[in-house]
C-alpha positions as CSV (number, residue, x, y, z in Angstrom):
1,M,170.0,-21.8,132.4
2,S,167.4,-22.8,129.8
3,E,166.5,-20.5,126.9
4,T,162.8,-19.3,126.6
5,A,161.2,-19.2,123.3
6,Q,161.4,-15.4,123.4
7,D,165.3,-15.6,124.1
8,Q,165.8,-18.0,121.1
9,E,167.1,-16.8,117.7
10,Y,165.3,-17.9,114.8
11,Q,166.1,-17.8,111.0
12,V,163.8,-17.4,108.0
13,V,164.2,-20.4,105.6
14,V,163.0,-21.1,102.3
15,N,162.6,-24.2,100.1
16,D,162.8,-25.0,96.5
17,E,159.1,-24.1,95.9
18,E,159.9,-20.7,97.5
19,Q,157.8,-21.5,100.6
20,Y,158.9,-19.7,103.7
21,S,159.2,-21.0,107.4
22,I,161.2,-20.2,110.4
23,W,163.8,-22.4,112.1
24,E,165.8,-22.2,115.3
25,A,169.1,-20.7,114.3
26,R,171.1,-23.1,116.5
27,R,169.7,-26.1,114.8
28,A,170.8,-27.7,111.5
29,L,168.4,-27.0,108.6
30,P,166.3,-29.8,107.5
31,E,167.0,-31.2,104.0
32,G,165.5,-29.1,101.1
33,W,165.5,-25.9,103.2
34,H,168.0,-23.0,102.8
35,A,168.6,-19.9,105.1
36,Q,167.1,-16.8,103.5
37,G,169.4,-14.5,105.4
38,F,167.0,-13.0,108.0
39,R,167.5,-13.7,111.8
40,G,165.8,-12.4,114.7
41,S,163.2,-13.3,117.4
42,R,160.4,-15.6,116.5
43,Q,158.0,-12.4,115.9
44,Q,160.5,-10.6,113.9
45,C,161.0,-13.6,111.6
46,L,157.2,-14.1,111.1
47,T,156.8,-10.4,110.4
48,H,159.6,-10.5,107.7
49,I,158.0,-13.6,106.1
50,A,154.5,-11.7,106.1
51,E,156.3,-8.7,104.2
52,V,158.1,-10.8,101.7
53,W,156.0,-13.8,101.0
54,T,153.1,-12.1,99.1
55,D,152.1,-14.9,96.9
56,L,151.5,-18.2,98.8
57,R,151.3,-20.4,96.0
58,P,154.3,-22.8,95.5
59,L,156.7,-21.8,92.7
60,S,155.5,-24.7,90.5
61,A,151.8,-23.5,90.8
62,R,152.8,-19.9,89.9
63,A,154.8,-21.2,86.9
64,G,151.9,-23.2,85.7
65,A,149.6,-20.4,86.1
66,A,152.0,-18.1,84.3
67,A,152.4,-20.6,81.3
68,A,148.6,-21.1,81.1
69,T,148.1,-17.4,80.9
70,T,151.0,-16.9,78.1
71,G,149.4,-19.8,76.2
72,E,146.1,-18.2,76.0
73,A,147.4,-15.0,75.0
74,T,148.9,-16.5,72.0
75,R,145.9,-18.2,70.6
């Protein structure tokens, strides 16, 4: 019996740039991605990501923006 997409369990994954995605729970994670700890249906995982990933900029872009703002404030 084959699983349908609705029956599959997914997990939320995150990379070093703090970008989120979903991955089939039964598959090995691709290099550079780590389990975030949330598992569920595809839709549950997407809903979780929408709740926790509020700033879509990569970590390096956020850090650069913060440094620029701090540098301007000290002038």
